[in-house]
Phi, psi and omega in degrees: 000135179242117180290126178220156172278164182305317184275004174254000184302326182296331178293319178291324178298322177298315178298317178300314181300315180298313181296318180295318179295314179300311180299325180294327181273315190252000182095170185299106182237311183254140174286134181277118182288142177249137180283146169241115179245116181298147179293327182238134175086007181288339177216111180259133184265162181300143176284343181255334175220087187291007173266355179242151180290152177292133182214132178291349177274357176297133181294333179276107183294345177278357183275343185218159180243128176268148181303327183260011174301143177292150181308319181293328177291316178300315181299316179298318181297318180288325178293334179267001183301139180286132175235223177227185185277352177284176176233001184273125178275102179198156176282131179192160178294138180081003179248051186305315182296314179291319176304317179296313181294321177297318178299318178296313180300317179297317182296322184269344181249339184083000178283152177280161177301319179296319178296320179294314179300317180295321180297328184253015178298129180082357178256157182272176180297327180301312178298319182293314180300320178298315180296320179295314178302315179297320179295319178293317178303314181293324179292325182274342184306308181297326178294315180295321179296316178296319178301312180300319180295313184289322185293339179283344185240083183298323180298319178298316180298315179300318179297320179293319176302314182298311180298319180294319179296317178297317179297314180299320179295314178300317183294322185265346188299318181298316180293318179297314178299317179299315180295316181298319179296319182294329179271358175090017179288130179247116180284148179284000000 
């Protein structure tokens, strides 16, 4: 299983097609990858235009959250998130902004959309946006802490890159050798 977002599925399909064609011609060589698409959080929408997917290439920096954004920056982005003119926190048609925020909150907390709606019943969007921002900050905190720790030790990172490359080569070499032999490649 390969974890992918809804809009990255086509990349895995290309890999599947190549592997299936090769296997069809040369016999079972490559394992056919299967997609794993999470039920929640597989497609996160823009904080500024919730009808479009979140993208770091969006010119509006308030439309997306970077993994290394500072907590105060993340909070500002969520407080500025586009919602609708209603004030009820619930999943519903025409509530693209709130649906998106509920999806984000669900993805980082594991709570269901119904549980989130119940938690914010009678509360306004301001309270909800703050809670979503805080949940995202907390979800990213351990990642940011590890990044800060690792980035300070360049020698460690270089060693990990080297070890990972060696491991990947060892892991893939048998399959690569098998594929090369099947297509008639003769090594010098």
